[in-house]
Structures are given as structure tokens and as C-alpha cells.
LUMNUMAR-191343 format. One record per residue: residue number from 1; residue in one letter; x, y, z of N, C-alpha, C, O in turn. Coordinates in steps of 0.05 Angstrom, whole numbers, always signed. Layout:
 resi resn   n.c1   n.c2   n.c3  ca.c1  ca.c2  ca.c3   c.c1   c.c2   c.c3   o.c1   o.c2   o.c3
  NUM    A      X      Y      Z      X      Y      Z      X      Y      Z      X      Y      Z
...
//
This chain:
 resi resn   n.c1   n.c2   n.c3  ca.c1  ca.c2  ca.c3   c.c1   c.c2   c.c3   o.c1   o.c2   o.c3
    1    M   +580   -349   +251   +584   -329   +240   +558   -314   +259   +559   -295   +274
    2    G   +535   -329   +252   +508   -316   +257   +495   -282   +251   +490   -280   +227
    3    L   +491   -264   +262   +478   -248   +259   +495   -233   +234   +519   -235   +239
    4    I   +491   -219   +212   +512   -208   +206   +498   -176   +194   +511   -160   +182
    5    L   +479   -175   +198   +459   -145   +191   +431   -152   +207   +417   -172   +207
    6    L   +427   -129   +217   +408   -125   +227   +394    -90   +220   +399    -71   +235
    7    K   +377    -88   +195   +374    -57   +192   +342    -55   +193   +325    -69   +182
    8    K   +340    -32   +213   +311    -26   +221   +303     -5   +207   +321    +12   +208
    9    E   +288     +1   +197   +272    +18   +172   +241    +20   +184   +226     +2   +193
   10    K   +236    +52   +181   +208    +60   +190   +184    +40   +186   +164    +42   +201
   11    N   +186    +22   +168   +162     -3   +160   +173    -27   +157   +158    -46   +151
   12    Q   +197    -29   +160   +210    -57   +160   +236    -63   +176   +251    -45   +183
   13    S   +239    -85   +180   +268    -96   +190   +273   -118   +171   +258   -134   +161
   14    L   +301   -112   +167   +317   -136   +148   +336   -148   +166   +348   -135   +184
   15    G   +338   -169   +162   +367   -187   +176   +377   -206   +163   +365   -219   +146
   16    I   +400   -211   +169   +418   -232   +155   +437   -247   +170   +454   -241   +186
   17    W   +429   -270   +159   +445   -295   +185   +467   -305   +163   +462   -306   +139
   18    E   +496   -312   +179   +507   -323   +157   +517   -352   +173   +535   -349   +190
   19    I   +506   -378   +168   +507   -403   +176   +536   -413   +179   +546   -425   +160
   20    S   +549   -410   +201   +574   -426   +203   +566   -441   +225   +585   -456   +232
   21    E   +546   -443   +239   +541   -461   +256   +533   -486   +250   +523   -489   +227
   22    S   +534   -515   +272   +531   -537   +266   +500   -539   +273   +490   -519   +284
   23    V   +485   -560   +269   +467   -560   +279   +457   -557   +303   +438   -544   +312
   24    N   +474   -574   +315   +468   -573   +354   +473   -548   +361   +453   -540   +373
   25    E   +491   -529   +359   +494   -503   +360   +471   -482   +353   +460   -465   +368
   26    L   +468   -487   +330   +438   -473   +323   +413   -483   +339   +395   -467   +343
   27    K   +408   -516   +352   +392   -523   +363   +394   -509   +392   +374   -505   +405
   28    A   +415   -503   +401   +417   -493   +426   +408   -455   +428   +400   -445   +449
   29    L   +411   -443   +409   +405   -418   +406   +372   -413   +403   +360   -393   +408
   30    T   +361   -440   +392   +318   -433   +384   +317   -457   +405   +332   -477   +407
   31    K   +289   -447   +423   +276   -464   +426   +249   -481   +418   +231   -469   +405
   32    G   +246   -509   +426   +227   -518   +415   +225   -522   +387   +205   -534   +379
   33    V   +243   -515   +371   +245   -528   +341   +243   -551   +332   +264   -564   +335
   34    K   +225   -563   +322   +216   -589   +308   +220   -599   +284   +206   -596   +264
   35    L   +247   -616   +286   +261   -617   +256   +243   -637   +246   +239   -636   +222
   36    G   +231   -657   +261   +215   -681   +251   +227   -698   +235   +246   -710   +245
   37    Q   +221   -705   +205   +234   -726   +189   +252   -717   +175   +264   -733   +160
   38    I   +260   -684   +174   +279   -677   +157   +306   -691   +161   +316   -693   +184
   39    K   +318   -700   +138   +348   -717   +129   +368   -696   +128   +387   -695   +143
   40    S   +359   -676   +106   +375   -663    +99   +384   -643   +114   +369   -624   +120
   41    Q   +417   -647   +124   +432   -627   +136   +429   -597   +133   +428   -580   +151
   42    K   +427   -595   +106   +423   -570    +99   +404   -550   +100   +406   -525   +102
   43    R   +377   -569    +98   +345   -563   +103   +346   -561   +131   +326   -549   +140
   44    K   +364   -569   +151   +359   -568   +184   +375   -546   +188   +370   -532   +208
   45    L   +394   -541   +175   +406   -509   +186   +397   -495   +181   +393   -477   +197
   46    E   +385   -493   +151   +368   -467   +143   +346   -463   +166   +346   -442   +178
   47    I   +326   -484   +172   +306   -478   +185   +314   -466   +213   +301   -448   +223
   48    L   +334   -476   +225   +344   -467   +251   +357   -440   +257   +356   -427   +278
   49    A   +372   -433   +231   +382   -408   +224   +358   -387   +218   +363   -363   +225
   50    V   +337   -391   +208   +313   -379   +199   +302   -367   +232   +300   -343   +238
   51    R   +295   -388   +247   +285   -386   +278   +302   -371   +291   +295   -352   +305
   52    A   +332   -379   +287   +348   -362   +308   +347   -327   +302   +347   -309   +319
   53    L   +346   -324   +276   +343   -297   +261   +321   -278   +270   +320   -254   +275
   54    L   +302   -301   +271   +271   -287   +271   +268   -278   +295   +258   -256   +300
   55    E   +280   -299   +318   +279   -295   +350   +298   -270   +357   +293   -256   +377
   56    K   +318   -264   +339   +338   -237   +338   +321   -217   +329   +320   -197   +344
   57    M   +307   -217   +310   +291   -194   +303   +260   -184   +319   +252   -162   +325
   58    C   +248   -212   +322   +220   -201   +334   +215   -215   +360   +194   -208   +372
   59    G   +231   -233   +371   +223   -244   +399   +222   -271   +393   +234   -286   +378
   60    N   +202   -273   +413   +186   -304   +414   +156   -299   +393   +133   -297   +402
   61    V   +163   -298   +373   +135   -304   +352   +130   -326   +343   +151   -339   +343
   62    K   +108   -340   +334   +101   -361   +316   +104   -360   +292    +92   -340   +285
   63    L   +117   -373   +268   +122   -382   +250   +103   -404   +237   +104   -427   +244
   64    D    +87   -395   +219    +72   -416   +201    +74   -405   +175    +86   -384   +169
   65    Y    +60   -423   +157    +57   -424   +128    +28   -424   +121    +10   -436   +131
   66    N    +27   -403    +95     -8   -403    +87    -12   -422    +65     +7   -434    +55
   67    K    -37   -427    +55    -36   -451    +33    -23   -449    +15    -17   -472     +8
   68    Y    -11   -429     -2    +14   -420    -16    +38   -423    -11    +54   -420    -29
   69    G    +45   -428     +9    +64   -441    +24    +86   -413    +29   +110   -416    +28
   70    A    +71   -384    +35    +82   -365    +41    +80   -360    +75    +59   -364    +88
   71    P   +108   -351    +85   +103   -352   +112    +85   -329   +122    +79   -309   +110
   72    V    +76   -341   +150    +56   -318   +161    +67   -318   +192    +78   -337   +202
   73    L    +61   -290   +208    +69   -292   +234    +49   -293   +249    +28   -288   +237
   74    D    +46   -297   +274    +19   -290   +293    +22   -264   +304     +8   -255   +322
   75    N    +44   -250   +292    +40   -212   +304    +23   -193   +295    +20   -171   +306
   76    N     +9   -202   +269     -3   -188   +246    +22   -175   +233    +16   -159   +215
   77    K    +44   -178   +237    +59   -161   +214    +64   -191   +186    +58   -214   +185
   78    K    +78   -172   +167    +85   -191   +145   +113   -202   +151   +129   -193   +167
   79    I   +116   -221   +137   +147   -238   +132   +153   -244   +108   +135   -250    +93
   80    T   +175   -244   +100   +188   -261    +78   +213   -269    +79   +230   -255    +89
   81    I   +219   -295    +69   +242   -311    +82   +254   -319    +50   +240   -322    +30
   82    S   +290   -321    +54   +302   -329    +35   +326   -341    +47   +335   -332    +68
   83    H   +337   -363    +36   +366   -370    +49   +383   -382    +13   +368   -387     -6
   84    S   +407   -383    +10   +423   -384     -8   +446   -396     +9   +451   -388    +31
   85    K   +461   -418     -3   +481   -426     +9   +481   -426    +41   +465   -436    +56
   86    Q   +506   -408    +45   +505   -400    +82   +490   -376    +90   +491   -368   +113
   87    L   +472   -360    +69   +459   -340    +80   +433   -346    +82   +421   -358    +63
   88    V   +420   -339   +108   +390   -336   +107   +381   -302   +115   +391   -289   +134
   89    A   +358   -291    +96   +350   -271    +99   +323   -270   +108   +308   -288   +103
   90    I   +313   -246   +126   +284   -246   +131   +277   -214   +130   +293   -200   +142
   91    N   +259   -203   +120   +242   -190   +117   +223   -183   +135   +205   -197   +126
   92    V   +213   -171   +157   +191   -166   +172   +177   -135   +167   +192   -115   +169
   93    S   +153   -132   +160   +138   -112   +158   +110   -109   +165    +94   -127   +170
   94    E   +103    -78   +165    +74    -75   +172    +60    -83   +142    +35    -84   +140
   95    F    +73    -86   +123    +64    -87    +97    +79   -117    +77   +100   -129    +81
   96    K    +60   -120    +58    +71   -138    +40    +99   -136    +34   +111   -115    +29
   97    S   +110   -158    +34   +144   -151    +24   +151   -181    +13   +139   -201    +18
   98    G   +174   -180     -5   +188   -200    -11   +216   -201    -11   +225   -179    -11
   99    I   +231   -216    -11   +266   -216     -6   +272   -251    -24   +262   -274    -23
  100    D   +294   -237    -39   +307   -261    -44   +340   -259    -44   +353   -239    -49
  101    T   +349   -285    -38   +392   -285    -38   +393   -307    -59   +381   -329    -60
  102    E   +414   -295    -78   +426   -322    -94   +455   -317    -92   +463   -296    -82
  103    I   +472   -338   -102   +499   -334   -101   +503   -325   -130   +488   -331   -148
  104    I   +527   -307   -132   +528   -297   -160   +549   -324   -179   +574   -322   -177
  105    S   +541   -340   -192   +552   -356   -208   +551   -358   -235   +540   -339   -246
  106    K   +562   -379   -252   +562   -372   -271   +534   -392   -287   +526   -389   -310
  107    R   +527   -406   -274   +501   -422   -279   +480   -402   -286   +463   -407   -303
  108    I   +481   -381   -274   +460   -360   -284   +458   -355   -320   +438   -353   -335
  109    L   +485   -353   -326   +487   -346   -355   +476   -369   -364   +470   -366   -387
  110    K   +470   -396   -356   +456   -414   -375   +430   -413   -372   +417   -427   -388
  111    I   +416   -400   -354   +387   -405   -354   +375   -374   -357   +352   -371   -350
  112    K   +389   -353   -367   +375   -327   -370   +360   -330   -394   +351   -308   -400
  113    D   +354   -346   -409   +335   -341   -431   +306   -352   -416   +285   -345   -427
  114    K   +305   -364   -396   +282   -369   -384   +270   -347   -369   +246   -346   -364
  115    F   +288   -329   -361   +270   -311   -347   +279   -280   -353   +269   -264   -337
  116    I   +293   -272   -369   +303   -250   -389   +291   -248   -414   +293   -265   -431
  117    S   +276   -222   -417   +258   -213   -439   +274   -193   -458   +289   -177   -446
  118    T   +273   -191   -485   +279   -169   -495   +275   -142   -480   +291   -123   -482
  119    N   +253   -141   -465   +241   -123   -456   +253   -114   -426   +244    -97   -412
  120    D   +269   -126   -422   +293   -117   -391   +310   -112   -395   +328   -125   -406
  121    N   +308    -83   -383   +335    -62   -386   +358    -69   -372   +362    -54   -352
  122    I   +380    -94   -378   +403   -103   -360   +419   -105   -385   +415   -107   -409
  123    N   +448   -104   -364   +464   -114   -377   +470   -146   -372   +458   -157   -353
  124    E   +483   -158   -385   +485   -183   -379   +507   -195   -363   +513   -219   -367
  125    S   +517   -181   -347   +537   -193   -334   +528   -210   -312   +505   -208   -303
  126    Q   +542   -225   -304   +540   -254   -284   +525   -235   -258   +504   -243   -247
  127    E   +538   -213   -252   +520   -201   -231   +492   -186   -231   +475   -190   -213
  128    D   +488   -167   -257   +468   -160   -264   +446   -180   -278   +427   -169   -288
  129    L   +449   -208   -279   +437   -223   -286   +427   -237   -259   +404   -245   -256
  130    T   +448   -240   -240   +435   -247   -216   +414   -232   -195   +398   -242   -179
  131    I   +419   -208   -198   +409   -185   -191   +375   -194   -205   +355   -199   -192
  132    A   +378   -191   -235   +355   -190   -245   +336   -217   -234   +312   -215   -229
  133    W   +353   -246   -231   +334   -264   -226   +322   -258   -194   +298   -262   -190
  134    S   +338   -250   -173   +334   -244   -148   +305   -222   -151   +284   -226   -139
  135    T   +310   -203   -168   +288   -190   -168   +257   -196   -172   +238   -187   -161
  136    K   +261   -217   -196   +235   -229   -205   +226   -248   -182   +203   -249   -174
  137    E   +247   -263   -172   +241   -279   -152   +225   -267   -122   +212   -279   -106
  138    C   +234   -241   -126   +225   -224    -98   +194   -218   -105   +174   -220    -91
  139    I   +197   -212   -126   +164   -198   -135   +145   -225   -137   +120   -220   -138
  140    F   +155   -255   -139   +140   -274   -144   +134   -267   -106   +116   -251    -98
  141    K   +150   -279    -92   +143   -279    -73   +129   -251    -51   +119   -255    -28
  142    W   +130   -227    -64   +111   -208    -50    +83   -211    -63    +64   -204    -50
  143    H    +79   -223    -93    +51   -225    -96    +41   -250    -85    +16   -251    -81
  144    Q    +56   -271    -79    +42   -292    -61    +21   -314    -74     +9   -331    -60
  145    K    +18   -309   -100     +0   -324   -106     +2   -346   -133    -15   -361   -143
  146    G    +28   -342   -137    +36   -361   -163    +32   -343   -190    +33   -319   -194
  147    N    +27   -368   -211    +23   -353   -240    +29   -332   -248    +13   -316   -258
  148    I    +59   -328   -244    +73   -308   -259    +94   -324   -272   +109   -342   -265
  149    N    +90   -311   -297   +107   -320   -319   +137   -291   -317   +136   -269   -326
  150    F   +160   -304   -303   +179   -287   -296   +185   -276   -324   +187   -251   -323
  151    K   +187   -284   -344   +199   -272   -373   +181   -250   -381   +189   -228   -388
  152    D   +154   -258   -379   +135   -231   -395   +124   -218   -374   +118   -195   -380
  153    D   +118   -224   -348   +102   -211   -333   +113   -189   -321   +101   -168   -317
  154    I   +142   -195   -314   +156   -174   -291   +180   -163   -309   +199   -176   -318
  155    L   +174   -136   -313   +199   -118   -332   +221   -104   -315   +216    -89   -296
  156    I   +241   -109   -322   +261    -89   -305   +266    -68   -324   +275    -71   -347
  157    K   +259    -45   -313   +265    -16   -327   +295     -9   -323   +311     -5   -341
  158    S   +300     -8   -291   +327     +2   -293   +347    -14   -263   +336    -17   -241
  159    I   +375    -21   -267   +384    -29   -242   +404    -11   -239   +424    -13   -253
  160    N   +402    +11   -217   +419    +33   -209   +436    +21   -189   +426    +16   -167
  161    H   +461    +15   -193   +484     +7   -176   +494    +24   -160   +507    +12   -142
  162    S   +493    +49   -158   +500    +76   -139   +479    +76   -117   +485    +78    -93
  163    T   +460    +74   -124   +437    +76   -104   +425    +50    -97   +406    +51    -82
  164    K   +433    +27   -107   +427     +1    -98   +391     -2   -100   +377    -14    -83
  165    K   +382    +10   -123   +355    +13   -126   +342     -5   -160   +355     -1   -180
  166    I   +322    -20   -162   +318    -28   -186   +288    -20   -188   +272    -25   -170
  167    E   +281     -6   -214   +257     +0   -221   +249    -26   -231   +266    -40   -241
  168    V   +221    -37   -229   +206    -61   -236   +176    -49   -247   +165    -29   -237
  169    S   +166    -62   -267   +141    -59   -275   +126    -78   -272   +132    -96   -288
  170    F   +103    -84   -255    +93   -112   -248    +67   -102   -246    +61    -81   -233
  171    D    +44   -121   -264    +15   -114   -255     +3    -90   -256    -17    -83   -244
  172    K    +23    -71   -280     +9    -42   -281    +25    -31   -258    +12    -12   -252
  173    N    +40    -32   -246    +53    -22   -220    +81    -16   -224    +94    -32   -237
  174    L    +92     +4   -214   +118    +11   -209   +123     +0   -184   +106     +0   -166
  175    F   +150    -12   -180   +160    -24   -158   +187    -15   -150   +201    -17   -170
  176    I   +201     -6   -130   +224     +3   -126   +235    -12   -107   +229    -12    -83
  177    L   +257    -32   -120   +269    -53    -96   +298    -48    -89   +315    -39   -104
  178    N   +301    -55    -67   +330    -48    -60   +352    -76    -62   +344    -98    -69
  179    F   +373    -72    -58   +390    -96    -63   +423    -84    -53   +437    -64    -54
  180    I   +421   -109    -43   +456   -110    -23   +469   -132    -37   +460   -155    -43
  181    K   +496   -121    -44   +524   -144    -53   +530   -164    -18   +524   -152     +3
  182    I   +537   -184    -18   +543   -189     +7   +562   -216     -1   +553   -236    -13
  183    N   +586   -211     +7   +604   -234     -9   +599   -236    -27   +599   -215    -39
  184    N   +590   -261    -44   +588   -273    -68   +554   -274    -71   +544   -289    -88
  185    H   +542   -260    -55   +513   -266    -57   +506   -240    -66   +522   -221    -66
  186    I   +470   -235    -80   +461   -217    -83   +436   -211    -62   +422   -232    -62
  187    L   +425   -194    -46   +403   -197    -36   +388   -171    -46   +399   -149    -52
  188    V   +361   -178    -48   +331   -158    -70   +314   -169    -44   +309   -191    -32
  189    Y   +310   -140    -41   +279   -142    -20   +258   -114    -31   +264    -93    -41
  190    V   +240   -121    -26   +212    -98    -32   +194   -105     -1   +189   -126    +11
  191    C   +187    -75     +3   +159    -71    +14   +145    -55     +8   +152    -32     +9
  192    K   +120    -63     +1    +98    -45     -8    +70    -54     -4    +51    -40    -11
//
């Protein structure tokens, strides 16, 4: 399938790739990607799809990782990456950003008590719980320093399905995040 969304806004570019290619097909789209000792077919596909998507979005840039494991580019732009099942998503921006994509499934109902507090303002449908999880993961990636308690430190004030916006309180700041539903996935992103 390949590139399914490339959305450029004034401060950011959002790209989504749906993986339907084989490892060899993705290798042909990317140059010089070293897979080294990686044995997992799924992981190889994710790495190659990230590189293919990044090339479509930014051309020939070098991707590396900082000491916290967060991705960095050699062109002074900020990057955040997420993958779930067959989707890979990247946000590239002038500003710090976060992104997360998750498949909507019943599994979220089993783990909700680990990340939802009584102060979160959400309904507890599978979709809204998935949005909530992706929102908290997105803030974690934006923060880039770890040491966040999803349940206590990140408060969801509202999820607005008509505007596709989420209001979040974190570290005494208000964040407005965006979300998209793609097939059976939720994608949440923020740039601030």
C-alpha cells in the first residue's frame, strides 16, 4: 500500500505508511539501511517502512537516536515515530512533537486501570480508551525524558470527536492534541 497520508501544515509534516510490502520490496525503496542482527520480520518491516516514509517526507536525511532512545534528524528538525500492526506514522516539525498509533481492540479494556484515573474526562468505550492511551503515550514521547506516571501526571480534560482534538493537562501546561481514525487504528499527534 505504501504512503496513505502526507499532510503538511505550517509547522509540521505528518506522514502515514501502511505496510503491505515484503522486506525485499521495502529494501528496494530504501538505500543503505542496515538491518544487522535483526531477526524479527515485523521489526525489519517497521524499520524499512520508517526509512521509506521519512525519505518521502524529507528526502535524504540521517536518522539517529538520542540517549533516551528518541529519534533525531541531522537537519535540525524534530521527529517522532510510531508504529502499530501495519501502520507507521512520522511527524517532522520545527518544534518538539509526539505521535502514537494504536489499534482499537478489547485489550484496552483489560489495562485501562493502569493509565486512566478518576480525573480523566472520557467515556470508557474501546475507541475513547484507545484515544486516551495514545494521548498519554504521545505526551510521553513529546516529553522525551521518561519518569511520567500515565495515570497521575497526564490528565485528559476532553476528547472532541467533531473537531478531532484532545485537551490535556501535563506539567502545569495545557496541550491540544489532534487525532485521526484510520481503518481500525487511532493516531494521536502533538506539536508544541
